[in-house]
C-alpha positions, 0 to 999 in steps of 0.5 A, a space after each residue: 500499500 502506498 501512502 499518500 499523505 505527506 507532511 511538511 518538514 518546516 511548517 507541519 502542514 500535511 498535503 498530498 503532493 510528493 515534491 514540495 509544500 504548497 504553502 511554504 515550499 519545504 520538504 515533504 515526508 511520509 509521516 507514518 512510521 515503518 512497519 514493525 517486524 520482529 524478524 527485522 534483519 537491519 535492526 542491529 545496523 539501525 541501533 549502531 547508527 543511532 548510537 553512533 549519532 548521539 541519539 541513543 544514551 550510551 
């Protein structure tokens, strides 16, 4: 299923456009989190990247 709804990073408004926000011209992203799977093959790598970037406490 493809998500149609997008959210602007700058102003936080929702839109259906894929390229930019119609109000402020900012970048838009999909506001939905990725699906969770207990058999996630890339969990270790995401954890290490967050730890290296400082988003997780050591």
